[in-house]
Backbone bond lengths (Angstrom), bond angles and torsions (degrees), N, CA, C in turn:
res aa  C-N    CA-C-N  psi(-1)  N-CA   C-N-CA  omega(-1)  CA-C   N-CA-C  phi
1 X - - - 1.419 - - 1.416 115.96 -
2 X 1.246 112.53 139.80 1.539 115.24 -178.17 1.482 111.76 -73.51
3 X 1.396 108.28 141.15 1.508 114.31 171.90 1.526 116.09 -91.75
4 X 1.278 111.70 135.13 1.591 118.56 -168.96 1.471 104.65 -113.22
5 X 1.348 115.09 130.10 1.513 121.47 171.91 1.489 104.93 -119.46
6 X 1.316 114.86 149.51 1.363 121.41 170.58 1.574 115.06 -124.17
7 X 1.316 117.13 122.00 1.547 116.59 -178.84 1.523 105.87 -106.99
8 X 1.378 110.59 127.75 1.480 121.39 177.70 1.440 113.89 -117.37
9 X 1.311 115.49 136.87 1.407 120.58 179.46 1.514 107.81 -108.35
10 X 1.352 111.01 116.02 1.453 121.88 -177.00 1.483 113.50 -116.12
11 X 1.503 116.40 144.59 1.340 121.13 169.39 1.495 114.40 -117.36
12 X 1.380 117.32 -63.31 1.439 119.81 -178.04 1.613 106.37 -133.05
13 X 1.341 121.12 4.73 1.400 120.43 -171.26 1.590 107.96 -83.02
14 X 1.326 110.97 161.58 1.488 119.97 167.64 1.523 103.54 -92.58
15 X 1.307 114.34 153.36 1.463 116.82 -170.20 1.557 109.71 -133.89
16 X 1.352 118.11 39.14 1.433 119.00 -176.53 1.524 108.92 -72.85
17 X 1.337 118.08 -12.42 1.460 119.03 173.30 1.456 117.39 -62.28
18 X 1.248 117.23 -16.37 1.575 119.12 -177.74 1.544 110.93 -66.50
19 X 1.307 119.33 -12.60 1.448 118.55 174.72 1.544 106.93 -69.37
20 X 1.366 123.79 -16.88 1.249 123.30 -177.66 1.628 115.87 -68.84
21 X 1.333 109.45 -36.32 1.472 121.09 177.37 1.519 114.11 -98.18
22 X 1.328 115.10 -13.94 1.600 120.98 -179.42 1.386 116.08 -43.50
23 X 1.440 123.54 -38.53 1.478 121.55 -179.12 1.512 113.39 -64.46
24 X 1.374 114.83 -23.59 1.497 115.24 179.16 1.522 112.15 -101.57
25 X 1.280 121.78 5.72 1.486 124.42 -173.63 1.467 110.03 -118.68
26 X 1.308 114.33 127.00 1.586 119.44 177.31 1.534 115.43 -79.85
27 X 1.418 114.36 -34.55 1.466 120.59 -178.49 1.483 108.67 -147.46
28 X 1.293 115.35 139.10 1.534 123.38 171.55 1.545 108.33 -111.76
29 X 1.289 113.53 123.69 1.458 123.81 167.79 1.462 112.18 -100.61
30 X 1.377 113.02 102.63 1.615 119.42 -179.97 1.476 107.64 -91.00
31 X 1.340 114.76 113.11 1.481 115.88 175.92 1.515 106.00 -96.73
32 X 1.462 113.61 102.89 1.459 119.44 -176.36 1.588 113.73 -84.90
33 X 1.328 115.32 104.52 1.380 113.76 -177.01 1.529 110.50 -100.22
34 X 1.323 116.72 8.23 1.520 118.74 176.39 1.534 111.84 -92.04
35 X 1.329 114.95 -172.87 1.477 117.77 -176.99 1.452 114.67 -116.43
36 X 1.449 111.61 22.39 1.495 120.04 169.88 1.557 106.63 -130.08
37 X 1.295 111.98 175.50 1.554 122.40 179.46 1.446 110.56 -125.94
38 X 1.274 115.51 12.66 1.600 116.39 174.47 1.490 114.46 -78.56
39 X 1.329 114.61 70.06 1.358 123.65 -177.53 1.475 120.25 -74.33
40 X 1.358 114.78 -27.30 1.410 123.47 -178.61 1.472 109.58 -133.50
41 X 1.315 111.54 143.58 1.603 120.55 169.11 1.430 112.36 -73.27
42 X 1.415 113.18 -36.39 1.501 115.49 176.83 1.478 106.61 -139.22
43 X 1.307 113.38 132.29 1.493 121.78 -170.53 1.502 104.50 -90.17
44 X 1.361 113.51 129.47 1.571 122.30 171.33 1.484 110.69 -106.13
45 X 1.367 111.86 105.45 1.442 113.98 -176.18 1.532 117.54 -51.52
46 X 1.377 112.47 -41.94 1.404 118.89 176.03 1.523 115.06 -60.12
47 X 1.280 113.80 -44.47 1.486 119.14 177.39 1.653 110.84 -62.04
48 X 1.370 112.33 -38.94 1.487 118.19 -179.46 1.568 109.55 -50.26
49 X 1.212 118.32 -35.32 1.460 126.67 -171.06 1.572 108.05 -60.46
50 X 1.420 112.67 -29.07 1.493 113.43 -176.89 1.571 110.07 -97.95
51 X 1.276 121.67 7.03 1.418 123.06 -169.22 1.469 111.70 -107.24
52 X 1.281 114.89 131.63 1.471 122.11 174.01 1.501 111.37 -120.72
53 X 1.372 123.79 109.24 1.506 119.96 -176.33 1.479 107.35 -97.95
54 X 1.295 107.14 134.10 1.545 121.51 -175.56 1.553 105.82 -115.60
55 X 1.341 118.41 102.35 1.485 117.52 172.20 1.437 111.75 -61.76
56 X 1.313 120.50 132.29 1.534 125.67 -173.13 1.483 111.11 -137.62
57 X 1.314 112.10 150.34 1.541 120.60 176.30 1.581 106.82 -66.80
58 X 1.360 115.57 147.54 1.464 118.29 -179.84 1.561 111.11 -89.04
59 X 1.329 106.91 76.56 1.448 117.28 175.08 1.562 113.83 -134.68
60 X 1.222 116.40 151.60 1.534 124.83 172.20 1.490 113.98 64.81
61 X 1.406 120.12 -7.33 1.415 119.70 176.25 1.561 111.83 63.71
62 X 1.419 114.99 -147.50 1.391 116.84 -170.39 1.641 114.48 -70.88
63 X 1.359 113.35 -29.51 1.382 121.46 179.84 1.621 113.67 -63.38
64 X 1.379 107.58 -43.94 1.501 115.31 174.56 1.604 106.14 -57.97
65 X 1.260 117.09 -49.43 1.509 116.79 -178.27 1.448 113.93 -55.30
66 X 1.355 119.66 -39.17 1.304 127.67 178.33 1.548 111.33 -59.37
67 X 1.317 114.69 -59.59 1.455 119.38 178.22 1.469 113.31 -60.20
68 X 1.342 117.41 -38.51 1.508 117.09 -175.64 1.496 109.92 -70.40
69 X 1.352 115.74 -35.25 1.444 118.24 -177.30 1.526 111.91 -67.76
70 X 1.381 115.70 -41.96 1.450 122.17 176.33 1.583 115.17 -62.95
71 X 1.369 113.48 -43.90 1.605 117.86 179.20 1.429 107.99 -65.08
72 X 1.412 118.28 -45.14 1.468 118.08 -172.08 1.608 112.83 -86.12
73 X 1.263 119.68 -0.67 1.456 118.23 176.56 1.466 110.75 -132.39
74 X 1.416 114.82 26.53 1.465 119.91 -171.28 1.562 117.63 -53.93
75 X 1.376 115.80 -32.28 1.408 119.43 -175.92 1.567 112.91 -98.48
76 X 1.383 115.51 -4.37 1.486 117.85 174.86 1.461 118.03 -131.34
77 X 1.310 109.80 31.14 1.498 114.12 176.06 1.475 118.22 -62.78
78 X 1.358 123.67 136.86 1.360 123.87 -178.97 1.612 109.97 -68.58
79 X 1.275 114.95 164.29 1.519 115.84 -172.44 1.532 110.99 -63.83
80 X 1.307 116.63 -38.88 1.470 120.52 177.89 1.570 110.59 -120.14
81 X 1.274 117.51 136.35 1.520 123.96 -178.42 1.537 108.36 -120.56
82 X 1.319 116.77 124.65 1.483 121.93 171.66 1.499 107.28 -105.56
83 X 1.282 116.24 134.76 1.418 120.69 176.31 1.663 109.80 -115.03
84 X 1.313 114.26 130.42 1.413 113.96 -173.63 1.551 109.01 -148.90
85 X 1.321 118.15 141.43 1.499 120.66 172.54 1.507 108.13 -80.62
86 X 1.246 119.57 148.86 1.536 123.37 171.55 1.476 114.58 -63.24
87 X 1.338 119.35 -18.79 1.391 120.80 -174.06 1.566 111.83 -88.22
88 X 1.253 118.52 31.16 1.493 126.53 -177.94 1.591 109.16 -46.22
89 X 1.320 112.02 -54.79 1.451 122.63 -170.37 1.646 115.99 -78.86
90 X 1.372 111.15 3.39 1.512 115.27 -179.73 1.536 112.02 -76.55
91 X 1.273 121.17 -17.36 1.389 119.20 179.93 1.694 105.54 -152.47
92 X 1.373 114.21 152.01 1.461 119.46 178.51 1.486 115.99 -54.60
93 X 1.367 116.30 -39.89 1.430 123.98 -176.05 1.483 108.24 -63.82
94 X 1.213 123.05 -41.83 1.460 122.59 -173.01 1.496 106.08 -73.82
95 X 1.370 123.94 -33.07 1.401 128.27 176.42 1.535 110.36 -63.00
96 X 1.443 113.35 -45.00 1.474 113.69 173.60 1.556 118.32 -62.62
97 X 1.346 113.12 -27.88 1.483 119.46 -175.79 1.457 106.88 -74.20
98 X 1.417 116.53 -38.13 1.476 121.60 174.63 1.481 112.98 -61.40
99 X 1.385 121.72 -37.14 1.373 126.93 178.39 1.488 109.02 -65.39
100 X 1.383 117.18 -42.56 1.395 120.78 177.28 1.425 116.80 -61.77
101 X 1.410 118.42 -37.97 1.435 127.31 176.52 1.551 106.10 -63.77
102 X 1.308 117.37 -54.39 1.419 122.90 -173.56 1.494 109.21 -50.46
103 X 1.369 116.94 -47.61 1.445 116.12 -176.45 1.515 115.69 -70.77
104 X 1.342 123.45 -13.98 1.371 126.02 -173.24 1.587 113.24 -112.10
105 X 1.240 120.43 8.95 1.487 121.61 -173.74 1.592 108.79 -59.56
106 X 1.321 113.96 -52.60 1.463 119.91 -175.77 1.559 115.31 -71.15
107 X 1.360 112.95 -18.91 1.520 114.27 179.66 1.471 115.83 -111.31
108 X 1.403 113.68 18.53 1.519 114.92 -177.17 1.510 108.31 -68.93
109 X 1.440 116.69 -39.58 1.389 111.73 -177.64 1.592 116.42 -73.16
110 X 1.334 115.39 -32.50 1.480 118.53 -175.34 1.583 106.90 -82.99
111 X 1.263 116.79 -43.01 1.535 118.84 -166.35 1.505 109.09 -96.11
112 X 1.309 122.85 -30.25 1.367 127.72 -173.14 1.429 116.84 -119.28
113 X 1.403 116.65 18.19 1.477 122.88 175.38 1.508 113.24 49.78
114 X 1.338 113.64 41.76 1.448 119.27 169.61 1.437 115.58 86.50
115 X 1.362 116.18 4.53 1.618 116.38 179.82 1.383 108.24 -158.13
116 X 1.427 118.47 126.86 1.366 126.82 -177.37 1.726 105.06 -130.98
117 X 1.232 113.98 129.74 1.521 122.13 169.88 1.426 110.11 -136.59
118 X 1.256 122.68 134.73 1.413 129.30 173.12 1.434 119.02 -64.85
119 X 1.447 110.71 -29.18 1.494 117.83 176.24 1.557 106.25 -107.53
120 X 1.297 117.07 80.98 1.463 121.89 -173.46 1.486 113.08 -127.69
121 X 1.317 117.12 126.44 1.394 125.07 -178.05 1.554 120.13 -131.03
122 X 1.167 123.18 141.18 1.476 121.78 163.73 1.502 109.21 -70.09
123 X 1.291 116.24 148.37 1.449 119.98 -176.71 1.620 112.48 -123.64
124 X 1.129 119.18 141.46 1.515 125.53 -175.73 1.580 106.32 -76.52
125 X 1.250 115.00 161.27 1.527 122.88 177.19 1.496 116.66 -55.18
126 X 1.345 118.81 -20.51 1.452 121.58 -178.50 1.591 110.64 -103.65
127 X 1.265 118.39 14.41 1.432 124.30 -178.17 1.593 110.22 -53.89
128 X 1.359 119.88 122.44 1.367 121.08 172.49 1.539 110.24 -154.70
129 X 1.291 114.76 171.90 1.512 115.15 -175.29 1.592 110.16 -157.37
130 X 1.257 119.82 155.24 1.430 132.67 164.89 1.439 110.27 -163.19
131 X 1.339 113.51 160.74 1.519 123.01 -177.95 1.442 108.13 -143.41
132 X 1.265 118.63 142.47 1.541 123.66 178.61 1.516 114.06 -104.05
133 X 1.368 119.32 -11.58 1.413 117.90 173.54 1.586 106.52 -165.72
134 X 1.313 113.19 169.23 1.391 118.44 -179.28 1.470 110.52 -164.49
135 X 1.373 114.03 139.49 1.445 119.20 170.07 1.545 113.77 -130.99
136 X 1.211 121.37 130.31 1.438 125.10 -174.10 1.544 116.73 -50.78
137 X 1.294 120.51 135.99 1.478 125.09 -171.32 1.623 106.66 -61.59
138 X 1.369 114.13 -53.87 1.379 118.12 -177.18 1.625 113.33 -77.59
139 X 1.386 108.62 132.84 1.481 113.76 -177.47 1.580 109.27 -61.91
140 X 1.301 121.32 -37.21 1.394 118.92 -175.46 1.546 114.14 -68.84
141 X 1.342 115.53 -19.67 1.547 120.39 174.37 1.448 113.97 -93.67
142 X 1.241 124.61 5.24 1.508 122.63 -178.94 1.589 106.86 -86.71
143 X 1.332 108.48 139.80 1.462 116.63 170.52 1.559 109.68 -140.62
144 X 1.318 119.78 -178.23 1.432 118.20 -169.74 1.564 111.55 -103.45
145 X 1.341 113.07 24.42 1.437 123.93 177.20 1.550 105.87 -63.59
146 X 1.193 120.61 130.75 1.500 126.36 177.18 1.540 110.83 -64.70
147 X 1.243 122.56 151.65 1.458 131.44 176.80 1.587 108.11 -79.02
148 X 1.364 122.73 117.04 1.361 124.08 178.51 1.436 117.73 -94.55
149 X 1.289 124.28 109.46 1.452 125.08 177.93 1.564 114.15 -65.29
150 X 1.358 111.02 147.47 1.489 118.84 -179.71 1.593 107.65 -65.40
151 X 1.343 107.43 154.92 1.447 115.64 172.03 1.628 107.86 -78.11
152 X 1.261 111.61 -8.60 1.575 113.77 -179.78 1.543 100.18 -110.73
153 X 1.436 111.12 150.91 1.506 117.66 -173.07 1.643 113.45 -75.36
154 X 1.259 116.07 -20.38 1.459 118.84 178.62 1.571 113.14 -163.55
155 X 1.318 113.00 176.58 1.392 117.30 -178.57 1.485 115.93 -57.75
156 X 1.319 119.73 -43.90 1.431 115.72 178.14 1.495 117.45 -66.81
157 X 1.249 118.38 -27.94 1.516 122.92 175.89 1.411 108.39 -67.28
158 X 1.408 118.10 -46.90 1.569 124.84 178.51 1.554 103.92 -60.19
159 X 1.352 120.49 -56.41 1.411 119.58 178.15 1.479 121.28 -49.66
160 X 1.244 114.02 -37.14 1.558 119.75 179.51 1.562 107.73 -67.36
161 X 1.356 112.60 -43.52 1.547 120.94 -173.80 1.554 111.07 -74.23
162 X 1.301 112.01 -40.61 1.398 116.24 -167.02 1.551 113.68 -98.95
163 X 1.347 117.73 -34.25 1.406 121.18 -174.46 1.423 114.00 -117.67
164 X 1.403 124.56 -71.53 1.448 122.16 -179.71 1.549 103.22 -170.82
165 X 1.348 111.30 177.05 1.519 115.21 -178.91 1.593 104.49 -117.28
166 X 1.309 113.53 26.20 1.475 114.53 175.86 1.557 111.18 -78.82
167 X 1.384 111.98 138.51 1.557 112.58 -178.39 1.417 118.35 -57.37
168 X 1.318 121.10 138.02 1.444 122.47 -177.85 1.554 112.06 -83.24
169 X 1.223 118.18 147.96 1.497 123.44 179.77 1.493 107.89 -115.45
170 X 1.476 112.10 -39.83 1.624 114.47 -166.41 1.489 103.04 -136.55
171 X 1.320 109.43 155.69 1.429 119.82 173.77 1.626 109.47 -131.18
172 X 1.353 117.98 138.27 1.396 113.74 171.27 1.469 107.76 -129.13
173 X 1.315 121.47 156.39 1.547 127.62 -171.59 1.543 107.04 -121.86
174 X 1.396 105.53 160.90 1.447 125.08 167.59 1.545 111.67 75.00
175 X 1.322 120.81 1.95 1.416 121.36 -178.06 1.537 114.19 62.76
176 X 1.266 118.79 27.61 1.439 127.71 -179.19 1.579 107.23 -106.14
177 X 1.293 123.22 109.65 1.439 121.46 176.67 1.584 112.81 -165.31
178 X 1.226 115.52 175.00 1.525 123.80 169.44 1.512 105.07 -125.50
179 X 1.348 116.63 129.77 1.329 122.81 176.08 1.584 112.29 -134.38
180 X 1.271 115.77 151.48 1.473 121.48 -179.86 1.480 110.40 -93.57
181 X 1.288 119.72 153.68 1.425 124.96 -172.87 1.469 114.62 -61.58
182 X 1.462 115.96 -36.60 1.492 117.94 -173.42 1.557 102.57 -70.83
183 X 1.411 119.19 -32.21 1.497 117.37 -179.63 1.447 111.71 -61.95
184 X 1.371 116.74 -39.77 1.460 120.56 179.52 1.525 111.34 -72.07
185 X 1.267 124.28 -43.04 1.388 129.92 -176.99 1.507 116.43 -68.15
186 X 1.355 114.65 -19.75 1.405 126.43 -175.08 1.737 103.72 -70.24
187 X 1.158 110.18 -29.45 1.528 113.92 -178.98 1.480 109.91 -89.69
188 X 1.471 116.19 137.36 1.398 115.23 176.49 1.545 117.56 -50.00
189 X 1.293 118.11 137.84 1.504 118.02 170.55 1.487 120.11 -55.25
190 X 1.265 111.84 -28.09 1.477 122.50 -178.39 1.559 108.43 -62.47
191 X 1.325 117.18 -40.70 1.433 124.39 173.88 1.546 111.09 -50.15
192 X 1.277 113.88 -58.63 1.454 117.10 -178.98 1.476 114.46 -65.30
193 X 1.361 116.94 -29.13 1.493 119.32 164.70 1.468 119.07 -56.14
194 X 1.413 111.92 -43.79 1.519 119.65 178.01 1.527 110.08 -69.32
195 X 1.284 120.05 -35.67 1.468 121.73 173.88 1.537 113.77 -60.24
196 X 1.482 109.04 -46.67 1.517 117.46 -179.11 1.521 108.55 -59.02
197 X 1.237 117.06 -46.53 1.533 120.84 -179.61 1.456 109.38 -60.96
198 X 1.335 118.93 -45.88 1.467 123.24 -177.80 1.505 110.74 -59.51
199 X 1.316 120.75 -28.61 1.438 126.42 -171.62 1.561 114.01 -99.97
200 X 1.318 111.85 1.29 1.501 120.69 179.05 1.442 118.97 -85.36
201 X 1.389 114.97 8.42 1.617 119.09 -172.08 1.426 112.71 -89.78
202 X 1.361 118.81 -11.41 1.484 120.49 -179.31 1.571 110.67 165.81
203 X 1.262 115.66 -169.70 1.497 116.84 -179.37 1.471 116.40 -102.47
204 X 1.355 117.12 -29.55 1.385 120.32 -173.45 1.585 101.64 -116.81
205 X 1.305 114.90 84.17 1.542 122.01 -170.82 1.497 112.56 -125.54
206 X 1.346 117.33 145.04 1.414 118.42 174.90 1.648 111.78 -68.35
207 X 1.201 113.87 -32.13 1.539 111.47 179.36 1.492 111.94 -65.31
208 X 1.430 120.17 -19.35 1.502 117.92 171.64 1.532 111.23 -69.58
209 X 1.395 118.44 -32.96 1.387 120.69 175.98 1.538 113.02 -67.51
210 X 1.330 112.97 -29.88 1.585 116.54 178.21 1.488 106.38 -75.05
211 X 1.371 124.34 -40.30 1.393 129.39 -176.22 1.614 106.91 -63.62
212 X 1.303 111.97 -42.33 1.508 117.64 -177.76 1.619 105.47 -49.88
213 X 1.275 117.18 -36.88 1.473 120.21 -169.38 1.482 114.04 -88.05
214 X 1.348 119.95 2.23 1.406 121.63 -167.36 1.618 111.32 -106.24
215 X 1.269 117.39 -15.79 1.437 121.34 -172.57 1.578 110.53 -60.65
216 X 1.370 118.36 -49.15 1.456 114.15 -177.20 1.495 112.45 -66.55
217 X 1.286 117.11 -33.58 1.545 118.48 172.66 1.441 114.77 -59.50
218 X 1.281 119.75 -42.90 1.468 126.57 -179.44 1.689 105.40 -69.27
219 X 1.260 115.97 -55.35 1.366 114.72 -170.19 1.474 119.97 -73.98
220 X 1.343 114.17 -10.46 1.417 114.93 -178.83 1.566 109.05 -99.25
221 X 1.359 120.63 -4.74 1.409 120.34 172.99 1.459 118.93 -53.43
222 X 1.430 113.42 -44.49 1.456 120.22 175.83 1.505 110.03 -49.40
223 X 1.283 118.83 -47.61 1.611 120.92 -174.06 1.536 106.62 -72.19
224 X 1.226 122.04 -35.44 1.500 125.13 177.83 1.564 111.13 -63.09
225 X 1.287 115.44 -42.20 1.351 121.60 -170.09 1.570 120.03 -89.66
226 X 1.307 112.99 -29.51 1.479 122.04 -171.34 1.511 118.54 -123.73
227 X 1.424 120.64 -11.48 1.290 124.45 -178.58 1.473 109.49 -113.84
228 X 1.506 116.29 144.27 1.471 119.02 178.79 1.450 112.28 -57.63
229 X 1.302 117.87 150.62 1.579 119.79 174.29 1.444 111.62 -61.18
230 X 1.332 115.91 147.63 1.504 121.14 172.88 1.493 105.66 -160.95
231 X 1.344 118.71 159.45 1.546 120.74 176.57 1.559 108.14 -55.44
232 X 1.317 116.33 140.03 1.336 126.11 176.94 1.476 111.39 -95.80
233 X 1.392 124.00 121.87 1.388 127.37 -176.36 1.669 110.00 -61.72
234 X 1.283 120.53 -24.32 1.423 125.68 -175.30 1.519 111.61 -88.74
235 X 1.260 124.96 -6.62 1.434 131.68 -165.54 1.519 109.57 -68.09
236 X 1.411 114.90 -16.59 1.465 117.22 179.05 1.518 110.72 -78.19
237 X 1.225 118.47 -5.68 1.534 121.99 -171.25 1.511 106.72 -73.72
238 X 1.292 112.89 151.27 1.491 121.50 176.38 1.562 113.42 -52.83
239 X 1.323 117.14 136.72 1.416 118.09 172.24 1.556 113.19 -86.32
240 X 1.282 115.89 132.99 1.464 120.50 -179.45 1.450 111.14 -108.92
241 X 1.333 118.87 130.35 1.417 127.80 -176.02 1.608 107.43 -108.10
């Protein structure tokens, strides 16, 4: 049976909601980037047995957590990895995304070729991105740290320098997804190390928005290169240019 891990990036949120997916998760890695440890309103002793709390610097947000976890657990990754922000309950959309992930954990490999994201789109050949400023959606996660622009002019320039120059087919958003270990390990470890370094310059950074858009591209390469072609269940999604 596949072993399932969930990595959660937390700043100041309470995360009692993890009980919802706990029956399908073997271990939770809680990367605590905040300055307090009030993770739960009500402690569940049985759930605590599945939790590993990792105090972490407040840099790079969820994408830093993803890259850090992969780099530092490269040889011991669980069979299936779920990535989630602790802010799941801050808006209805994120709650519905969690529900979609929960329903697809066991079928990610067979039905979704090793990667599923509820915010998943095909991208056109001219897809690019940049942002001049950003403020966290959740009030509890806001601080006064200034927005740090990237040293690269846009997403495609960052991608070429940090990741690869392979054409993109898909983009996923919000750092919410399920991915199988073989999809992760198919990509060179050095690429994750490059991403990690790029995200280590602060917490409110343009590079983080670039990294948010790279995971579907990376984690679908395994299925492009090694699995036989078949219809993709996500291909009805809107194309973003």
